[in-house]
C-alpha positions in Angstrom: -16.4 0.4 2.6 -13.4 2.3 1.2 -15.5 5.7 0.9 -16.8 5.3 5.0 -15.0 8.5 6.0 -13.1 11.5 4.2 -9.8 12.6 5.8 -11.6 15.4 6.5 -14.5 14.6 8.4 -15.7 18.0 10.0 -16.5 19.8 6.5 -19.8 19.2 4.8 -19.5 17.0 2.0 -21.0 16.8 -1.1 -24.1 15.7 0.4 -24.5 18.9 2.4 -24.5 16.5 5.1 -22.6 17.6 8.6 -20.0 15.8 10.8 -22.4 14.3 13.0 -24.9 13.2 10.2 -22.2 11.5 8.6 -20.9 9.9 12.1 -24.9 8.8 12.2 -24.7 6.8 9.1 -21.0 5.7 9.9 -22.0 4.3 13.1 -24.7 2.3 11.6 -22.6 1.0 8.2 -19.9 -0.1 10.9 -22.4 -2.1 12.7 -24.1 -3.5 10.1 -20.1 -4.7 8.9 -19.1 -6.1 12.3 -22.0 -8.2 12.7 -21.5 -9.7 9.6 -17.7 -10.2 10.6 -18.3 -12.0 13.8 -21.4 -13.9 13.2 -21.4 -15.0 9.7 -17.4 -14.9 8.7 -15.2 -15.4 12.0 -18.2 -17.5 13.5 -17.7 -16.4 17.1 -18.5 -14.6 20.3 -17.6 -10.9 20.3 -17.8 -11.1 23.7 -15.2 -13.5 24.1 -12.3 -11.4 22.3 -10.2 -9.0 22.7 -9.6 -6.6 19.6 -6.5 -4.8 18.0 -7.0 -2.1 15.8 -4.3 -1.5 12.5 -5.0 2.3 12.6 -3.2 5.1 10.6 -1.9 7.6 13.2 -3.5 10.7 11.7 -6.8 8.8 11.3 -9.6 11.5 12.5 -10.1 11.0 16.4 -14.0 10.8 15.6 -13.2 8.0 13.6 -11.4 6.0 16.5 -14.3 7.5 18.4 -17.3 5.8 16.7 -15.0 2.3 15.9 -14.5 2.1 19.7 -18.3 2.8 20.3 -19.7 0.3 17.8 -17.5 -2.7 20.0 -17.9 -1.6 23.0 -21.4 -0.4 23.4 -23.2 -3.0 20.3 -20.6 -5.9 20.1 -19.5 -5.7 24.2 -16.0 -6.6 23.4 -13.4 -6.6 26.5 -10.9 -4.5 25.2 -9.6 -2.5 22.3 -6.0 -1.3 21.6 -5.2 0.7 18.8 -2.0 0.4 17.1 -0.1 1.9 14.3 -0.8 0.2 11.5 3.0 0.8 9.9 4.4 -0.5 13.4 2.3 -3.8 13.0 3.8 -3.9 9.3 7.1 -3.3 10.2 7.0 -6.1 13.3 6.4 -8.7 10.2 9.7 -8.4 8.7 11.6 -9.0 12.3 13.1 -5.7 12.5 12.7 -2.9 14.8 13.7 0.4 12.9 12.4 1.2 9.6 10.8 3.4 7.3 7.2 2.3 6.5 5.4 3.5 3.7 1.9 3.2 3.5 0.4 4.0 0.0 -3.5 3.4 0.6 -6.6 4.6 -0.3 -6.8 8.3 0.8 -3.5 8.9 1.6 -0.1 7.9 1.5 1.8 8.0 4.7 5.3 7.7 5.7 6.5 6.9 9.2 9.8 6.5 11.1 9.8 4.2 13.7 13.1 3.4 15.4 13.3 0.4 17.9 9.8 0.0 18.1 8.6 3.5 18.6 7.2 5.2 16.0 8.6 9.1 15.4 5.1 11.2 15.0 6.7 14.0 14.7 8.2 13.4 11.2 5.5 11.6 9.3 4.6 13.1 6.3 1.5 12.5 3.9 0.3 13.4 0.8 -3.0 12.0 -0.7 -1.4 10.7 -3.9 -2.6 7.5 -3.4 -5.2 5.5 -4.5 -8.3 7.1 -4.8 -6.0 9.9 -6.3 -5.3 7.6 -8.9 -8.7 6.5 -9.7 -9.3 10.3 -10.5 -6.7 10.5 -12.9 -7.5 7.3 -14.5 -11.3 7.9 -14.8 -9.7 11.0 -16.7 -8.1 9.3 -19.1 -10.6 6.7 -19.7 -12.7 9.3 -20.6 -10.8 12.2 -22.7 -8.5 9.1 -24.3 -10.1 6.0 -24.5 -13.4 5.9 -26.8 -15.8 2.9 -27.3 -16.8 1.3 -30.6 -19.9 -0.6 -30.9 -19.5 -4.2 -31.7 -22.1 -4.5 -35.0 -20.3 -1.0 -35.8 -16.9 -0.6 -35.2 -16.7 2.8 -37.0 -18.9 3.9 -34.3 -17.1 5.4 -31.6 -18.3 7.0 -28.6 -17.2 8.6 -25.4 -17.6 6.7 -22.2 -20.6 7.2 -20.4 -19.8 9.2 -16.6 -22.2 6.5 -15.4 -19.8 3.5 -16.4 -17.1 4.9 -14.2 -17.9 3.8 -11.0 -15.3 2.8 -8.2 -16.1 -0.8 -9.1 -15.0 -0.4 -12.4 -11.9 1.6 -11.8 -10.9 -0.5 -9.4 -11.3 -3.7 -11.7 -9.1 -1.5 -14.2 -6.5 -0.7 -11.7 -5.6 -4.1 -10.2 -5.7 -5.9 -13.5 -4.7 -4.1 -16.1 -2.5 -1.0 -14.8 1.4 -1.3 -14.1 4.3 1.3 -13.1 6.9 1.8 -15.9 10.7 2.4 -15.3 11.3 6.0 -15.9 12.6 6.7 -19.6 11.9 10.6 -20.8 14.5 12.5 -18.4 13.1 16.0 -19.2 9.6 15.3 -18.5 9.6 18.1 -15.9 10.4 20.9 -18.7 7.1 19.9 -21.4 2.9 20.2 -20.9 0.9 17.2 -20.1 -0.4 16.5 -23.7 3.2 16.6 -24.9 4.1 14.5 -22.0 1.4 12.1 -23.2 2.0 12.1 -26.5 5.8 11.0 -25.7 4.6 8.1 -23.2 2.3 7.1 -26.7 5.3 7.1 -29.0 7.3 5.2 -26.9 5.4 3.0 -25.3 5.4 -1.1 -26.2 2.5 -2.3 -23.7 -0.3 -4.4 -25.3 -3.4 -2.4 -26.3 -6.6 -3.8 -24.2 -10.1 -4.2 -25.2 -12.4 -4.5 -23.0 -16.2 -5.5 -23.9 -19.0 -3.4 -22.1 -22.1 -2.8 -22.0 -24.2 0.1 -23.5 -27.5 0.8 -21.5 -28.7 3.6 -23.5 -27.9 2.0 -27.0 -28.8 -1.4 -25.3 -26.1 -2.6 -27.4 -22.2 -4.2 -26.6 -19.3 -2.4 -27.0 -15.5 -2.3 -26.7 -13.5 -0.1 -24.7 -9.9 0.2 -26.4 -7.6 1.3 -23.6 -4.0 1.6 -24.8 -1.0 0.2 -23.8 1.2 3.8 -23.0 -2.1 4.6 -20.4 -1.8 1.0 -18.4 2.0 1.8 -18.4 1.9 5.1 -17.5 -1.5 5.9 -15.6 0.3 5.8 -12.3 3.2 8.7 -13.2 0.5 11.1 -11.1 1.9 9.4 -8.1 5.3 10.9 -8.5 4.7 14.0 -10.2 3.9 16.3 -7.0 2.8 20.2 -6.8 2.6 22.3 -4.0 -1.1 20.9 -3.3 0.3 17.6 -2.8 3.5 16.7 -3.0 4.7 13.0 -4.9 5.3 10.0 -2.7 9.1 10.5 -3.6 9.2 14.0 -1.7 7.2 13.0 1.0 9.4 9.9 1.9 13.1 12.2 1.6 11.3 14.6 4.2 10.8 12.8 6.4 13.9 11.1 6.5 15.5 14.9 6.3 13.6 15.7 9.5 14.6 12.9 11.0 17.8 13.0 13.1 20.8 13.0 11.2 22.4 9.6 12.4 19.1 7.8 12.0 19.0 8.5 8.2 21.1 5.9 6.9 18.8 3.1 8.9 15.8 4.6 7.7 16.7 4.8 4.0 18.2 1.4 4.0 15.1 -0.2 5.7 11.8 0.9 3.8 8.9 -0.9 3.7 5.9 -0.4 1.5 2.5 -1.6 2.2 -1.1 -0.7 1.1 -3.7 -1.8 -1.2 -2.3 0.7 -3.8 1.2 -0.8 -3.3 1.0 -4.1 -5.0 0.2 -2.2 -8.6 3.4 -4.1 -10.6 6.6 -2.7 -10.3 5.5 0.5 -8.1 8.3 -0.7 -5.7 11.0 -1.0 -8.2 9.8 2.7 -9.6 10.1 4.1 -6.4 13.1 3.1 -6.0 14.7 4.8 -9.0 12.9 8.0 -8.2 14.6 8.2 -4.9 17.8 7.2 -6.5 17.5 10.0 -9.4 16.0 12.5 -6.7 18.8 11.9 -4.1 21.5 12.1 -7.2 20.0 15.3 -9.3 17.7 17.5 -7.2 19.4 20.2 -5.2 16.1 20.1 -2.8 17.9 17.1 -1.2 21.5 17.7 -1.3 22.1 16.9 2.3 21.1 13.5 1.4 23.2 13.1 -1.2 25.5 11.0 0.5 22.6 8.1 0.9 21.6 7.2 -2.5 24.1 4.3 -2.3 21.9 3.2 0.8 18.7 2.7 -0.8 16.9 -0.4 0.3 13.4 -1.8 0.8 13.2 -4.7 3.5 11.4 -7.1 1.4 13.4 -6.3 -1.9 14.9 -9.6 -3.5 17.3 -7.6 -5.4 18.8 -5.8 -3.1 18.7 -8.2 0.1 21.1 -10.4 -0.9 23.4 -9.5 -4.0 25.3 -12.7 -4.3 22.4 -15.2 -3.4 19.8 -13.3 -5.9 21.5 -12.0 -8.6 19.0 -9.7 -10.8 18.8 -6.9 -13.1 18.7 -3.4 -11.7 15.2 -2.5 -12.2 16.3 0.6 -14.2 17.4 -2.2 -17.1 13.9 -4.0 -16.5 11.8 -4.4 -20.0 8.3 -3.5 -20.6 7.4 -7.1 -21.4 8.7 -7.6 -17.5 6.3 -5.9 -16.1 3.0 -6.0 -18.5 0.4 -8.2 -17.0 -1.2 -8.4 -20.2 2.0 -10.1 -21.6 1.0 -13.5 -20.1 2.9 -16.5 -20.9 2.0 -20.3 -21.0 1.7 -20.6 -16.9 1.3 -16.8 -15.8 2.5 -13.4 -16.3 6.2 -11.9 -15.3 4.9 -9.1 -13.8 3.4 -11.8 -11.2 6.3 -14.0 -11.3 5.0 -16.4 -13.9 7.4 -18.0 -16.5 6.9 -20.1 -20.2 6.3 -24.2 -19.8 8.3 -26.1 -21.8 7.1 -29.3 -23.3 9.9 -31.3 -24.1 10.9 -34.2 -21.3 13.8 -34.3 -21.8 13.9 -30.6 -19.6 12.3 -31.8 -16.4 15.8 -32.6 -14.9 17.2 -29.4 -15.6 13.5 -27.8 -14.1 14.4 -29.6 -11.3 17.7 -28.2 -10.4 16.5 -25.0 -11.5 13.7 -25.2 -8.9 16.3 -26.7 -6.1 18.9 -24.0 -7.0 16.1 -21.4 -6.7 14.9 -22.5 -3.4 19.1 -22.4 -1.9 19.5 -18.4 -3.2 15.7 -18.2 -1.5 16.3 -18.9 1.4 19.3 -16.9 1.6 17.9 -14.3 0.3 15.1 -13.7 2.7 17.0 -12.1 5.4 13.3 -10.7 6.2 10.3 -12.0 5.9 10.2 -11.0 1.8 7.1 -11.1 -0.2 5.4 -14.5 2.1 3.1 -11.1 3.1 1.5 -8.7 1.0 1.3 -5.1 1.2 -2.6 -4.9 1.4 -2.7 -7.1 4.4 0.8 -7.2 6.0 -0.6 -4.8 8.7 -3.2 -7.2 9.9 -0.7 -10.1 9.8 1.4 -8.1 12.4 -1.8 -7.4 14.4 -2.0 -11.1 14.3 1.0 -12.0 15.6 1.0 -9.4 18.1 -2.5 -10.9 19.4 -1.2 -14.2 19.4 1.9 -13.5 21.7 -0.7 -11.7 23.9 1.7 -8.8 23.7 -0.6 -5.4 22.6 -0.2 -1.7 23.2 -2.5 0.2 26.1 -6.1 -1.5 26.3 -9.0 0.8 26.3 -11.4 -2.1 29.0 -15.1 -1.7 28.0 -16.3 -1.3 31.8 -13.7 2.0 31.4 -14.8 3.5 28.3 -16.1 6.9 28.6 -16.1 7.6 24.4 -13.1 9.1 24.6 -10.0 7.0 23.0 -6.2 7.7 23.5 -4.4 9.6 20.4 -0.5 10.2 19.7 -1.0 13.9 20.4 -2.8 12.8 23.8 0.0 14.2 27.0 2.1 11.6 28.1 1.4 9.1 24.8 2.9 11.2 21.9 6.8 9.8 21.9 6.0 6.7 23.7 6.2 3.0 21.9 3.0 1.8 21.7 4.0 -1.8 23.6 5.6 0.0 26.4 3.0 1.1 29.4 1.0 -2.3 27.7 0.3 -5.3 30.0 0.6 -9.1 28.1 -1.2 -12.2 28.5 0.4 -13.1 32.0 -0.7 -9.2 33.0 3.6 -8.4 33.2 4.3 -5.2 31.5 6.0 -5.5 28.2 9.7 -4.1 27.1 9.6 -1.8 24.4 11.5 -4.1 22.1 9.5 -7.3 23.4 6.8 -7.7 21.0 9.2 -7.1 18.0 11.8 -9.9 19.5 9.0 -12.3 19.6 7.6 -12.2 16.1 11.4 -12.4 15.0 11.8 -15.2 16.9 8.7 -16.4 15.6 9.5 -15.4 12.0 12.3 -17.3 12.2 11.1 -20.2 13.7 8.2 -21.2 10.4 11.2 -20.5 7.8 
């Protein structure tokens, strides 16, 4: 369902479908999908449950109206509340101010939030996200990764176009790719082909062989994916141009547009969420890129004084340096990042470590475990890595829903086919929680939801 809609729903798509035709198909597929969610997985009556929608602030209004129509007319839910996913994700950290970077499938959006109020006029977006990475990976696989037949290894074939499906590319992305530290400083001054050659020469990552089935030949083949592609395919997220800015540029541009007294709190409280954010080492690489741009790029001269304030909310290496000492991200080796470089227990990129079979080391391991547990409690000033980036917004929505503190609701009996939007008069610039009512019918303070969530998180720890 990642391809249910496009960012520009007004234009004709590649199949020649108009907006109305696509909305009709979208409504039918959403109805089928939500019926399955309610009656097969949740096993609950939709008429008894209010709904909180974790939305992108720039989601097409036609999409929001279609979702509301399906929920009200076909499932007859009592009410729907549209709340920015950036804000809900930030609530899981127990803080009210931060810069939330949602690196999803269709686009990456950066939204500053201050005192639980989304600063929508300063939002910045770029199409360099999951779909952009998949397109770039598809080109690399087609041009650089031949297939050899199992029965005849010397017979090399170009990977068939029909094999490069969305599901296949998603599997390669999630299982094999990772973001490597920047090691070539002159990358902006050379061409793409020369840069790829440089990446190939310096890469120490493992080459992975994937067994595939060639339908035309009815034979098994081996797809060889070089280590440098696994390591550097994500470079497309950091190399921007006039049509699609890089992740670093949209982050710094959003901070630059914000009031000067809010810039330091925002750059010191960044939160990376979204499915693409799960790419191993992406956050550390983004940290390096932001600091490098602040220190060397004249475009961000006004922000150069913030270079030492760069911090992610759930980054152990910066949350409490005395409690959780760690190497600088720029000094990590490729073996620390490579998902394929697994040890006896698991991958270092996923927190795995080698296992000693010596019984005399049991006491030492127990001591290390207690030390790490103690350090972890001190280091996790926020929620840390407890919540995965791809589901963090929904966890925030669950917390808000369980505390009966949602934003302005659309009641089923009042639904007339339209939905509120941040650009609506009287809505822009306000908190999603201001003007809303809690479960007891009382109005909520703009930061009440944040305080309640922070208390709940503190109690759980």
